[in-house]
C-alpha positions in Angstrom: 49.3 22.0 86.2 48.7 24.0 89.4 52.3 23.6 90.5 53.3 25.3 93.7 56.3 27.5 94.2 57.3 30.1 96.7 54.5 32.5 97.4 56.9 35.5 97.4 57.7 35.2 93.7 56.2 38.0 91.7 55.8 37.4 88.0 56.3 40.3 85.5 55.4 39.1 82.0 57.3 40.4 78.8 56.8 39.3 75.2 60.6 38.4 75.1 63.6 38.4 77.3 65.1 40.7 74.6 62.7 43.4 76.2 64.3 43.0 79.6 66.0 46.3 80.6 69.0 46.4 82.8 67.6 49.3 84.7 64.5 47.3 85.6 66.6 44.5 86.9 68.6 46.9 89.1 65.4 48.7 90.1 64.0 45.4 91.4 67.0 45.2 93.8 66.6 48.9 94.7 62.9 48.2 95.5 64.0 45.4 97.9 64.1 42.2 95.9 66.4 39.7 97.6 66.8 37.7 94.3 65.6 38.1 90.7 65.4 35.7 87.9 64.5 36.0 84.2 62.9 33.0 82.6 63.0 33.0 78.8 62.6 30.6 76.0 64.5 27.5 75.8 67.7 28.0 73.9 67.1 27.4 70.1 63.3 27.8 70.4 62.9 31.6 70.7 59.8 33.0 69.2 61.7 36.1 68.3 64.9 34.8 66.6 68.0 36.8 67.5 66.5 38.5 70.6 67.3 35.8 73.2 71.1 36.9 73.3 70.0 40.5 74.1 68.2 39.4 77.2 71.2 37.3 78.3 73.5 40.2 77.7 71.4 42.5 79.8 71.2 40.1 82.6 75.0 39.7 82.5 75.4 43.5 82.4 73.2 43.9 85.4 75.2 41.2 87.2 78.4 43.2 86.6 76.8 46.4 87.9 75.5 44.5 91.0 79.0 43.4 91.8 80.3 47.0 91.4 77.6 48.1 93.8 78.6 45.5 96.4 75.7 43.2 95.8 76.2 39.5 95.1 75.7 38.9 91.4 74.4 35.4 92.3 71.2 37.2 93.3 70.4 37.5 89.6 70.0 34.6 87.2 68.6 33.8 83.8 66.9 30.4 83.0 66.1 29.2 79.6 62.8 27.2 80.0 60.3 26.0 77.4 57.0 27.9 77.9 55.3 24.5 78.3 57.6 23.4 81.1 55.9 24.7 84.2 57.9 22.1 86.3 61.2 23.7 85.4 59.7 27.2 86.1 58.6 26.1 89.5 62.0 24.6 90.2 63.8 27.8 89.1 61.6 29.8 91.5 62.3 27.4 94.4 66.0 27.4 93.5 66.2 31.2 93.5 64.1 31.5 96.8 66.6 29.1 98.4 69.5 31.0 97.0 68.1 34.3 98.4 67.7 32.6 101.9 71.4 31.4 101.8 72.6 34.8 100.8 70.4 36.7 103.3 68.6 40.0 102.9 69.4 42.3 100.1 72.3 44.6 101.2 70.3 47.6 100.2 67.7 46.7 102.8 70.4 46.6 105.4 71.7 50.0 104.3 68.4 51.5 104.7 67.8 49.9 108.1 65.0 47.8 106.9 66.6 44.6 108.3 67.7 44.3 111.9 
């Protein structure tokens, strides 16, 4: 549909959100991401039955760890979007971009002196 969303969004494709690794989510923040979102199958329509809750659990675990590290857990979110619904995907991208703007730069960037 050639929908537009924020140009600073980087897409990393996985076969299933059950393959999301908590360490990879945390690494994104360590590498300077201001926000991260995981977009997976719409609830109830997962192509790999039983795996969807694993992805959600890993996102929740990463949010708890972010909080312990002093990083707002709101910087990480999971969305359940049908693969055919590019409109919702773009909306989620824009929502997370706006959330990142409101929260400001990733605190790890500030700690490293990357933000003035």
